[in-house]
KOLTITI-880341 format. One record per atom (N, C-alpha, C): residue in one letter; x, y, z. Coordinates in pm, whole numbers, plus 50000, padded with zeros to 5 digits. Layout:
// residues N
aXYZ...
This chain:
// residues 91
m500854988050000m500005000050000m500885012550000m500675020949901m501485032949887m500725044949940s501415053650009s500765065650061s500845076849958e500285087949994e500365099949911e501735106249925l502165112749819l503405120549823l503235131849923r504225133850008r504245145250099r505345154750057n505025167550050n506045177650029n506355183450166n507415178550228n507825183250359n508675195750339a507995207050324a508675219550288a509675223850395e509375220950522e510265224650632e511625217850618a511605205050577a512835197450559a513355198350415a512605205150327a512935206150184a513125192350124r512125183750146r512195170750083r510795165250056y510705157649947y509505150149917y509635136749987e508515131450037e508535118750109e507395109950059l507665096850057l506655087150017l506825074950106d505735071050175d505785059550266d505295047050197e505995036150217e505575022850172e506035012750275q505175003450310q505534992550402q506184997850530g505685008850580g506215014450704g507585020950692e508075022750569e509375029150545e509155041550458t510095050950463t509955063350388t511105065250290s510765066850161s511735071050060s511665086250054w512775092750018w512725107350013w513615112949903a513315125349868a514105132849770a514345146749827d515605149949850d515955163449896d515915172849776y515375184749795y515275194149684y515555208449728r515785216849629r515845231349649r514925237549546l514105246649589l513205253749498l513735267849480q514085271249354q514565284749324q513715290049210g512825299249242g511895304449142g511005293349090e511055291248958e510205280948894e510995268048871r512145266648937r513015255048914r513165246849042l512975233749026l513115224249135l514415216349113y515385218349201y516635210849194y516495198449282i516675186649223i516605174249300i518045170349335d518395172249463d519775170349508d520095155749541h519125148549595h519415135049642h518115127149653v518125114849603v516975105949615v517445093349687e516675089049786e517075077149861e515875069149909s516045055849906s515085046749966s515795039250077p515075036050186p515705028150291p516045014050240p517015007450301p517444994250253p516294984450228a515274984550315a514164975050301a513384976950171l513434989050114l512664991949992l513504991549866r514824990049879r515674990249760r515364978249671g515314980849542g515004970149448g513524967749430t512674975649497t511214973849486t510574983949391g511394993449339g510835003949255g510325015949333a510585015949465a510075026749551a510605040449508a511905041349477a512485054249438a511875058949306g511585049749216g510945053349090g509525058549110r508795052349202r507435057249232r507495071049294l508495073349381l508695086549439l508985096749330m509885093349238m510225102549129m509015105649043k508205095449013k507025097748929k506055107348998a505855105349128a504935113949203a505475128149213l506775129649235l507305143249247l507345150349112a507605142749004a507585148848870a506175153548836q505175145748873q503795149848849q503455162348930d503935162749055d503695174449140d504355186849078a505585185249028a506285196448964a505475201448844r504985191948762r504175195748646r502925203348690d502245198248792d501015204648840d501285218748890r502485221048941r502845234248995r503545243048893g503725238148769g504355246148665g505845247948684l506505238048747l507935239048774l508745231048673k509985235148651k510955227448574k511855220148673i512415208748630i513265200848718i514705200848667t515635203248758t517055201648730t517565190848824p517845178748770p518325168048856p519825169448883i520195170449010i521595170549051i521995156049082c521105148949145c521295134849181c521365126249055g522345117449049g522505108548934g521295099548911y520705094549020y519535085949006y518375093748944a518125105848995a517035114048943a517245117048795a518485120148758a518805123248617a518535111048529a518985099348574a518785087148496a517295083748485w516555085348595w515125082348592w514405091548493l514745104348496l514095113848405l514445110848259r515675106548233r516065102848095r515235090948046r514895081848136r514125069848098r512615072248096s512175084348127s510745087148144s510285097848046p510025093647921p509685103447817p508475112147852e507565107147935e506375115247966e506705127548050f507915127948108f508295139548188f509465147348128k509835143948004k510965150547936k510825165647931d509605170247914d509355184647902d509675192348030l509815185348143l510085192148270l511555194848291v512415187648217v513855188648239v514455199348149s515235208048210s515885218348128s517245221648186
């Protein structure tokens, strides 16, 4: 069971809970640009696609808010390259 994406603005990170564990993405928001600095899933969720589900939810949130994404994190960059439906968000 997957929870809703949380934008924890105080901690500057997106969070997604699954199986009692939390995956997260640290970000910086500068104007209309969302910099994704780091994406991580706890060991129990690695290999389950949890980080990909987090990326999909945060990319959709960025689109809904009219933001562009600049991935600093290698994982985020690779995920966005593999996700043609969100190509328009990367600049």
